[in-house]
Structure formats: structure tokens, C-alpha cells
MARVEXTOR-914119 format. One record per residue: residue in one letter; x, y, z of N, C-alpha, C in turn. Coordinates in steps of 0.001 Angstrom, whole numbers, plus 500000, padded with zeros to 6 digits. Each point is the difference from the previous one (the first is absolute). Layout:
<pts>
aXYZXYZXYZ...
</pts>
This chain:
<pts>
x393522703933620249499709501345499480501263500058498872x500592499824500391501204500302499175500068499961498492x498885499661499548500333499479498209498681501226499415x499647500437501259498910501273499701500467501303499690x499602500954499576500504501462499717498599500738500480x500163501046500066498905500953500383500773500615501654x498893500330500870500116500741501282498778499236500540x500211498940500844498916498728500109499260500773500831x500280501324501050499537500014501354499104501471499239x499986500380498815499566500822499536500816501401500057x499498501434499419500787501077499964498522501086499996x500404500988500366499338500988499435500326501235499445x501319499993500116500972500820499280500084501620500708x499212499930501289499850501298500953501270500437500508x500474500802500113501108500500500944499298500626501325x500436499322500844499160500186501676500192501225500832x500851501123499092499949501135500543499035501031499085x499729499396498870499258500812499583498655499371498757x499294499512500676498864499177499734498686500774499895x499512499961498948498476500893499567498857499135501007x499803500200501051498881499968500745498828500929500120x498786499602499770499067501331499582499979500716499108x501004500043499160500133501363499334501639500792499926x499998499739501268501006500845500409501615499122500082x501359500228499963501087499030500553500353500400501378x499957498574500253500241500217501599501178499197500656x500869500187500481501212499315500372499022497960500922x500443499437499471499316498956500860501036499065500931x501409500721499881500607498760500807499875499954501278x499593500845500825499406499311501580499194499231499677x498778499966499219499177498978499876500687498424499772x500883500258499181501230498083500084500276499955500943x500629501017501011500493499818501239498905498996501010x498777500661500017499388499209500928499470499211499626x499815499361498553499401498616499746501316499185500223x501084500056499650501141499727500548499982499204500859x499753501201501427500474499909501709498557499292500035x498712499877499500499170499495500003499820498466500001x500873499546498665500213498359499410501282499493501287x500191501231500581501190499327500917501641499441498832x500238500537498921500885499637499806501336499915499822x500673499193500053501504500353500383500574500409498973x500161500120498757500375500762498784499443500043498839x500257500951499181499572500142498741500688499931498691x500068499322499150500945499678498773499105500981499014x500625500698499636499425500549498655500830499823498628x499286499753498652500650499727499073499463500788499053x500613500836499155499884500964499065500972500779499482x499825500669499404501128501034499063500634501281500713x500438501491499910500240500708500455498875500513500932x498858500438499577498810500336500820499848499270501198x499903498783499987499898498714501100501424500392501125x501131500557499383500818499776500780500160501237500990x499250501420499308499304501395500789499356499415501009x498695499425499635498711499803500827501013499156501201x500289498940499668500923498838501058500586501182501125x500750501002499322501157500400500889499076500985500947x498890500657499363499046500737500956499183499273500922x500009498660500033499701498944500967500909499787501260x500892500146499357500952499435501058500636501182500711x499437500794499691500467501519500552498860500148501099x498968498986499736498970500038501232500182499309500811x500919499401500072500255498593500540499702498840500204x499604499715498633499712498720499615501096498957499223x500196498776500392501189499264499470499640499587498975x500530500780498845500088500276498407501350499207499102x499662499117499251500886499372499552499686500215498273x500699500540499019499333499958498706501174499015498740x499179499502499134500901499046498869499426500687498658x501281500643499384499617500942498836499253498466498992x498918500587499371499168499607499188499431500789498897x500356499971498621499496501007498877500775499404498750x499026499860498818500613499497498753500375501542500141x499949501496500083500968500774499584501552500052500083x500280499147501126501617500051500211500300501180500963x499362501169500403500389500955499889499981500314502093x500230499297500506500332499454501402501662500345500448x499840500986500534501944500286500595500248499327500783x501525499801499916500961499071500976499574498879499935x499433499254498823499723498628499430500646500133498565x500530498877499608500541499688498870498778499635498834x498901499254500755498954499385499612498861499969500600x498714500071499454498786499898500812499521498451499656x499328499370500526499193498906499418498361500460499301x500171499364499055498899500544498752500366500616498960x501318500692500119500533500471498675500657498826498990x500341499244500219500598498849498927498590499493499043x499094499811501281498792499203499168499629500845499135x499843501884499954499609500468499097500652500527499004x501230499723500104501051500317499174499601498746499161x499955498684500447500208498863498931498401500358499425x499074499975500641498827500331499033500015501251498438x500783500853500660500010501443498993500686499156499076x501746499583500180500572499574498904499514498876499297x499226499467500632499453498693499193498484500906499012x499415500991500151499497500424499468500676500712498527x501296500986500547501065500112498710500200499172499527x500231498773500054500110499209499107498995499663498761x498921499784500840499018499247499176499538501215498778x500053501603500570499339500810499153501420500436498665x501363499158500758500745500435498942499734499068499014x499392498834499841499562499583498906499261500634498917x498865500357500570498923500799499255500710501057499195x500937500796500650501017501216499876500147499701498767x501205498739499913500382499717498891499797499354498928x498834499567500057498918499233499179499446500869499276x499164501129500761499217501218499037500726501141499797x501368499703500571500757501405499456499155501174500842x499949500304501696499251500745500625501117500728501412x499620500902499906500701500347501465499237500128501158x500713498883500897498788499790501314500839500509500977x498822500748500618500411500659501490499349499368501143x500905499811500463499047498879501409500345500828501267x498732500025500972500127500831500921499899499013501432x501035500667500804500293499184500756499832500629501632x500042499618500973499624500883501270501226500197500611x500325499981501682501092501269500568499613500858500249x498596500827499872499970501324500583501138501124499951x500835500361501163501020501052499515501407499542499617x499976498233500043501470499193500010499877499423498582x500805500121499603499951498970498730501019498837499885x500058499362500926500841498501500317499111499035498928x498560500005500260499340499293498754500497500396498824x499854500925499741500293500415498506501025499730499209x501123500241501458501300500061499048500720498029500150x499293499525500889500236498762500398499588498912498557x498273500562499860499783499235498809500262500442498854x500316501260499584500487500432498841501006499383499848x501139499719501091501609499374499422499846498976499852x499004498958500596499618498476499810499193499660498703x499718501219499714499240499714499041500212500634498657x501177500730499980500921500216498617498936501202499623x499742500946500792499290501062499744500622501356499341x499548500304498939500226500921498863500581501356500670x499155500631500786499623501293501093498815499441501160x501105500434501263499293500119501081500259501351500718x498536500033500392499562501561500568499811499917501259x500794500376500994499601500037501819499998501338500366x499162499982501035499973501262500744501043500674500737x501192499732499729501389500315500380500543500823499579x499307499911498263500681500763498597498980500600499532x499810501205500096498751500159499062500642500173498274x499157499522499360499853499752498915499826500695499005x500639499834498610499727500959498702499529499433499054x498991500270498714499556499237499754501104499538498433x500736501038499639500670499861498897501456498888499961x500291499640501388500899499182499703499415498671499937x498698499887500381499718498684500276499303500030498197x499478500886499630499367499688498694501518499777499139x500920501004500074501067499617499091500501498389500090x499874499527500578500492498367500910499389499017499228x498335500536499829498911498819499121500705500604498604x499755501316499613500211499978498482501499499562499429x500902499881500942501493499172499535499813498737499819x499222499244500727499887498816500033499435499393498881x498639501050499911499589499494498512500879499885498737x500392501229500005501112500643499183501022498154499522x500030499871501191501401498907499779499602498700500114x498577499867499766499652498266499634499041499701501584x499781500678500880499062499916500922498800500715500357x498955499776499206498965500639499884499212499723501386x500169500062501249499609499777500746500899499857501334x499010500835501205500545500495501506499446499895500563x500577499739501552499227499638501508500463501367500887x499146500343500242500293501421500624499543499562501618x500174499843501194499918500170501305499686500974500714x498427500400500694499973501238500450499703499727501703x500668500675500456499394499709501532498937500638500367x498902499748501132499107500923499638500092501522500477x501117499794501008500376501462500466500977501125498762x500521498980498963500309500938498991499042501340499803x500987501367499849499955501282499411500707500720499010x499517500393499277500410501145498869501067500682500543x501080500388499779500858501267500430499094500919500162x500137500752500989499302501167500130498487499978500466x499618498539499923498487499801500308499743499149501321x498750499521500306499822498908501392499444498790499105x500206499039500863499670498782500158498105500273499321x499741499181499233498523499720499374498910499046501523x499224500377500517499169500226500930498564499527499952x499350498971500346498495499744499667499330501145500859x499866501482499273499318500806500736499683500296501146x498969500329501143499811500906500853500350498550501275x500262500312500982500055498523500923498733500474501267x500109499231501003499160500144501066501155500594500880x499282501353500964500893500397500844500858499096501111x501123499986499793501074499243500757500257498504499421x499451499870499006500491498893499237501649500149498981x500210499244499730501159499765499056499731500385498134x500948500555499471499837500361498671499810498936499546x499365499747498812499961498911499053500717499901498872x500924499555499311500671500267499334499258499341498916x499903500135498726499290499518498650500511500567498670x500258499307499252500071500829498513501407500331499703x501004499556500460501000500566499878500317499447498493x500168498797499546500346499377498999499186500474499137x498420500798499773499227500016499310500870501192499640x500198501084500871500455501163499538501037499743499120x501405499220500252500568500204499444499874499361498231x499159499181499939499667499130498591499062501452499268x499642500507500530498905501075499825501095501160499062x501295500234500997500884500837499687501027499419498607x500224499106500515500820499221498837499340499930498759x498777499517499459499313499714499172500017501336498795x500505501267500314500119500936499404501268500107499585x500974499243499995501083500031499886500807498606499858x499424499048499762500815498504499855498713499860498767x500935498835498853498785499630498878499786498260500456x499618499756500728500041498607500654498157500533500671x499244498500500233498632499986500654500609499309501481x499400500997501057500505499772501388498403499228500628x500309499386501093499036499168500617500530500553501418x499157499849500637500359500114502068499135499018500291x501017499474501257499419498988501119500210500739501292x498702499820500727500719500432501301499534498518500961x501267499612500635499843498896500626498979499843501651x499980501340500437499065500651501058500545498810501087x498839499242500572499965499306501394500131498524499473x500459499415498418500477498983500302501540499565500281x500711500861500452501047499969500368500095499866501471x498944500231500871499718500556501078499556498427500708x499410498908499288499294498686500762501038498911499416x499130498807499673500545498809499646501086499320500980x500712498601499506500610499377500877501109500468500051x500797500438501251501363500195500409500968499448499093x501304500921499873501237499566499540500552498476500922x501278499525499906500289499257500519500589500769500883x500816501109499695500895501045500502499023500795501041x499089500143499569498881501026501238499294498683501260x499885499217499544499845498684501208500789499781500515x501157500245499849501221499675501026500488501217500304x499997500926499910500461501447500335498694500515500985x498522499616499654499081500373500988500192498898501926x500451498875499288500006499043500789501633500320501267x500796500282499111500817500396500959499605501715501103x499361500673499048499698501030500619499208499600501309x498832499469499379499092499464501169500870499101501224x500973499352499832500841499347501238500460500740500655x500628501350499587501008500563500770499333501124500665x498653499973499642498708501271500696499529498803501375x500088499027499825499239499349500921501552499838501031x500991499879499734501151499983500818499906501053500884x499983501230499022499798501145500835499398500362500956x498599499236499804498784500439500725500299499081501563x500567499002499540500074498988501009501337500553501119x500758500607499467501316500857500687499487500971500579x498549500941499413500014501064500636500508501260499563x500386500149498528500252500729498999499432500922499381x499564500659500472499252500717499250500193501633499081x499673500386498923499941501872499697501246499392498739x499830498978499347500869499616498818499343499504499029x500661500170498968499740499433498402501114498602499977x499262498916499479500620498659499413500752500697498653x501008499912499499500487500458498387500740499008499733x500540499921498646501097499229499139500843500553499777x501233500039500242501224500797500042501051498522499038x500186499865498381500721498949499629498967498543500172x500628499156500554499274498997500111499562499467501949x500422501473500349499592499853501279498882500579500819x499199499437500476498643500565501273501231500995501073x499314501261499840500493500837501171498780500630500225x500059500685501306498854501118500089500805501608500332x499028500933500072500225501329499392499172500508500983x500195501162500374499128500780501456499082500945498738x498735499407500747498377500857499133500343501078499524x500465500857500876500406501444499847500533500503498245x501013499111500300500835500229498949499458499504498173x499235498795500477499148499213499283498835501038499284x499193500351500699498935500980499759500497501188499389x500970500494500117500723501544499382500941499832499070x499780498671499010501085500038499087499023499059498713x499650500583499057499352499700498632501284499146499123x500055499009499392500847499280498884499268500882499190x501023500507499002499637500222498607501124499331499117x499678500265499010501582499432498971500599501387499417x501058499530500187501606501073500342500455500003497953x499192501106499619500821500582498454500972499834499511x500683499911501293501799499363499194500509499174500799x498900498788500265500710499049500651499931498520499115x500604499144500003501024499005499712498703499385499185x498828499841500462498879498933499442499944501197498850x499688501223499994499705500968498836501397500120498680x500800499919500457501245499722499668499690498927498906x499540498978500261500149498665499571498970500440498616x498940500185500336498895500214499060500195500839498975x500503500890500483500229500884498787501328499868499064x500648498935500591501233499354499084499504498764499430x498916499722500199499390498616499235499208500825499060x499517501474499804499411500719499047498452500691500374x499762499683501089498951500374500376499938501361500243x498986500837499453499544501454499788498987500585501458x500273501401500716499350499994500934499784501189499744x499758500561498810499352501075499765500350501674500666x501586499697500307500808501212500299501025500384499337x499978499186499022501955500024498980499291501201499110
</pts>
């Protein structure tokens, strides 16, 4: 299974403590505990993002032997430098930006590329930096259209009649909210949709350039894992197996620098990792000319 992407066991994306059952939101945590004991399990290893860490902590507090591994393309799990899945998604997003740049330059267009990440801008920031994007819009920095339009018009004035704008799905305008796909089922996660289209619509009246929007969507979530993710996932899995053998539970396996470490699940579940607007990566991106819509 090393070369395969996706979630091999399947996933409902439900939250055990608030599942929709018979039209009502119910806490099904105790049912999980019953099934765990009925099947005489020795341990439960949960792979996933921030929600998974929180759900796993609840199960651990119910007395189950639980460990977790941080797996999400969003890279927003706290207490670990990187989650596996992120590098693969990042490579796909960067490749798409490279390909779209060819069309943008050939046809004198502005290309807006919408990438995933929910409330964290890691994919947008890293892919935008790797793909030399002219503007990068992330959830952590509410944007204004004027600085983006000014950049696009200045590029055209200086003989570069094309621009690349990377838009995180959770990006939102200053004073506004993120774009969502209408109403959602009771207890379900909000569905982010239309962030890049909204930016394109706002820019269309401010720039003298034809604009096109590309939404990468679930293309980022599947396919062959990158070498980095294969190695990281293998190292995480090996470490989890060792912890089970030693009877150490209530922990998340994490990456710190180049080392595999463990952190208390109680800490991992309470920490979301988001882009620091004043961090080194942001300063580098600004120094290299990227616009974030806040200048």
C-alpha cells in the first residue's frame, strides 16, 4: 500500500460526538467504545487532521488505548512540523501553477488558482512561493482587491501582461467571510467554495486583463504519494507500532526537524497550526515580490 493514496479503510468524515442519526445530532462515542471492546482490540491508531486528534482524545479519555498520526494535506495539525499528505498536495498544486503560467504568458491573461487548506494557508503559501505567484491570498490575512489590482496593472504596464494569483479556499476579503457552498446538513462541516471566483469577479472591474479561474479541488487529495510522504508515513507508522508494543498510549507521533517524536494527545488536540503573518516564510515571500492583498 506504500504507493497508494487516499484512505484505504474509507472514511465517513463524521464527528463521533455529533453524528447525524435519524435526523438528530447524537453523541455516538459510547458506541465506538462498545465496538472496540466487542472486537477485543488492543489499540486504536487514528490517522487524520485536527478533528481526528480531538475525537481520538475523547476516546482515550473513555479508557481506550489510542495513538494518532497527523495526516492531512492542510498541514494544520499543531505540535508537528509536517503532516503526511501535505507534500504530495503541494507538489500537485505547484505543478498546476507551472502549467497555468504557460497559458497565462501565451495568452496575456490573469490566472487565479484556487487551492485547498480550509482555515490554514499552508498549501497556498508554499505552492505560491514555489510557483513564483504574483499574489497569494491566505485565510490568515484578509485581503483587499486594490493592492492586487494595482500589482496586475503595474505588471502589464512594465511589459508583463499576465499574472498568477493563488487563492486559498478559505481566503476572505477584509471585513467579510469566506465563500461557502450554501447551507449544510446539521452537524456537517462547512463546505468552502468559490473563493477564487469571487476574487476574479472583484478584479474584473479593476484590471485591464482577461481573467481565468481554475479550482484544483480534490485533484490535490489523491494520486501517487510523493517520496517525502512515503518516507514520513512509514516512519510515523513504525514509531506508532513501537509505542503499541511498549504500551504507551494517549500520544501523537510527530516530526520535529528531522526527528520523530511523541507529544501528548491532549496538547495536539488543542493546537491548530496556522500561517504566522510575521513569520520567516511570509517575510521571504514578500521580499520576493508576492502580494498578499494587505499592503
